[in-house]
N, C-alpha and C positions, 0 to 999 in steps of 0.2 A: 561326266554327264554328257549324253549325246546331244546333237544339235536340236535346238528348240524350233519347232515348226508352228506357224500360225495359219489356221484354216477357217474358212467360212463354215458355219454350222447350218447346213441346209437339209438335215434329216431329223425326224422326230427323235430317234434314239440319241443323236448327238446333242440335241437341245436338252433333253432330260438329263443327260450326263453333265452338261454344263450347269444346269440348275443345281444338281447335287454337289458339284465342285464348289459353287458359290455358297451353298449351305454349310459346307465344311469349313470354308474360310471364315465365315461370320459366326459360325456356331449357332445358327438359327434356321429352323425349317421355314421354307418359303421366302428366303432372302430375295430371290428374283424368280418368280414362278415360271415354270416351263411354258405355260400357255402364253404368257406375255413375251417371253423370248421368241417363241415361234411366230407370234403375230408381228413383232418388230422385224424379224428376218424376212418373213414372207412379204412384208410391205417395202422391202428394199433397203432396210437400215443395216447398220454395222453390228453383226453378231458373230463373234469368232471364238475359237478355242485355241489354247496354247498346248502343244503336244510335245512330250518327250518320248520319241518313238511313236507308239500307238496309245500311250497313256495320256489322257487329258489332265493337265496340271494347272490350268487356269482358264479363265473366260472373261470376255469383255463385251459390253453392249453399249451402243450409242444410237441416237436417233436424230433425224434432221430437224432443224429449226424452221422459222418462217421463211417462205421462199425468197423474199426480198433480202433477207439477212445473209443468204449463202453460208449458213452456219450449221454445225452439228454439235449436239450436246452428248458428251461422254458420261453416261449415267453410272455405270458400275464396272469395275475391273477387280478381279481377285485372283491371286496365285496361292497355291497351297504352301503352307508354312515352310516345308523343306526346300522350296525353290525360291523363297524370298531372299532379297539381298544379293541376287546374282545378275543384276542388270537387265532383267526381263522387262521392267517397266519402260526402259528406253527403247528396247527392241519393239515392244508393242506400240509405243507412241509413233515410232518411225513408220510402222506398218499402217497405223491409223491415219497418219498424215498423208501417206502416199495414196491410200484408198480414198480419202476425202478429196484430195486434189484431182484425182481422175474423174470425180463426179462434180467438179465445179465448186467445191466448198472452199471458202477462204479462211474460215475461222473454226476452231473447235473450242467449245466451252466445257467446263466441269466445275464441280465444287470439291473442297477438301476441308478437313478440320484444321483451323488455324493453329491449334496447339501442337500439331504433329510436325516437328521441325524438319524431319528428313523429307517429308512430302513438300513442305514449303521450299526447301533447298532444291529439290528436283524440279518442281513446277516453275519456280521463278528464276533460279540461278542457272539450271542446266537447260531447260527447254526455252526459257525466256517468255513464258506466259505472263500476262499482266492482270493484276487484280482489278475487277470492275465493281465489286460490291461486297459489303459485309452483311451476311444474312443471319439474323438472330433466330436460333432454334428453328432452322429451316424445315426440318422434317418432323418436328414434334418429338415426343418420347419414342425412343427406339429401344427394343428389348433384345437386340442381338448381343453376343458376347463381347464385341468390340466396343459398343457404345452404351451399354446398359448402365443406368444410373447417372448419366450426364446429359446436359442439354446439347442439341445438335446444331450449334453454331457452325457456319460454313463461310469460307471465302469463295466467291465466284471468280473464276479466271477465264480469260480469253487468250487463245494461242493463235497468232497470225501466222499461218502455215508457210507463206511464201516470203516472209520477212526475216532478216537475221535477228537474233535475240539482242535486246538492249544490254549493254554491259552493266555490271553491278556498280551502283553509284560510288564515286570517290568520296572520301571522308568529308571533303569540303562541301559536298552537295547534300549531305545527310543532315536533316533538320531535327529528326527525332528517331529513337530506336525503341521498339517494343520487344522485350525478351519473352521467350517461351521456355517451358521446362525441358530438361534434357531428354526425358522419356516419360511422356504423359501416360502411356498405357500402363507402365509399371507403377506409376504414382497413383493412378486410379485404383489399381488392385490393392496397393499397400495402404493408401491413405486417401479414401474417397473425398473427405472433407478438404484436404489440401488441393486435390484435383479440381474440385468445384471452385475453390478460391482463385486458382489460376484462370479458370474459365471466365469468371466475372472480371478479374483484373485486366486480362488481355482484351476482352470485349470492350470494357470502358475506355481503356487507353486508345485502342485502335479507332473506335468510333469518334472519340474526341478529336484525334488528329485528322481523321477524314472530314469531319464537320468543319474544321478550321481551314480547309482548303488544301491540306497536304495530300499526297498520294503515296502508295507503296511503290517504291522504286526498285526493290530487290530484297534479298535475304542473305545473311551470312552468319557466322558463328555467334554474333551478338544478338541476332534476332531480325525482326522486320525493319527495313530501312525506309524511313519516310523522307520524301523530298518535296520541294515546292514545284 
């Protein structure tokens, strides 16, 4: 594989290509409409493509939060299946962090499905982002190939760009653990009822711990690690 390049998408053709790439990743037409991507980019927000040579193989879009918050919300990132699992997520986040810091942004926020363990590990253990909220069915019913048939619960995280990541809590600090399935995507496809049971179980356990005053301090092979 040749070196992956990340480029700002500042032409109509590139924007439409990015919208097509995201449609292919999610298996749904109109995943991120080209006109919205174009408007975000034209207003000065973060809209980039990932290129293998001259072929676009991924795209990402983020937009600025309230001025006083000095934050940016990363709304969507997708990489074509053949390029997933190659460390491109880390490369993109480093690029996004540098882009944001150059514009005076101190935090980047985003949401992710709490049942997807590999994303939890990357976001919490690798990047050091911290969970700020549990959002129940945040986007309502979603009809794309990735989320179809499931409720869209999400964890909101905030990444402090200039701070070192907090270490994973030591065993003595862990007050509770919430496990997640090994591969929720495969489980949804093979046994939707079991996937739905996991959704409710994890939702109830996590919200109960958060309501009791615990916070999510990290993630490891056991699941989410709650600390006081």
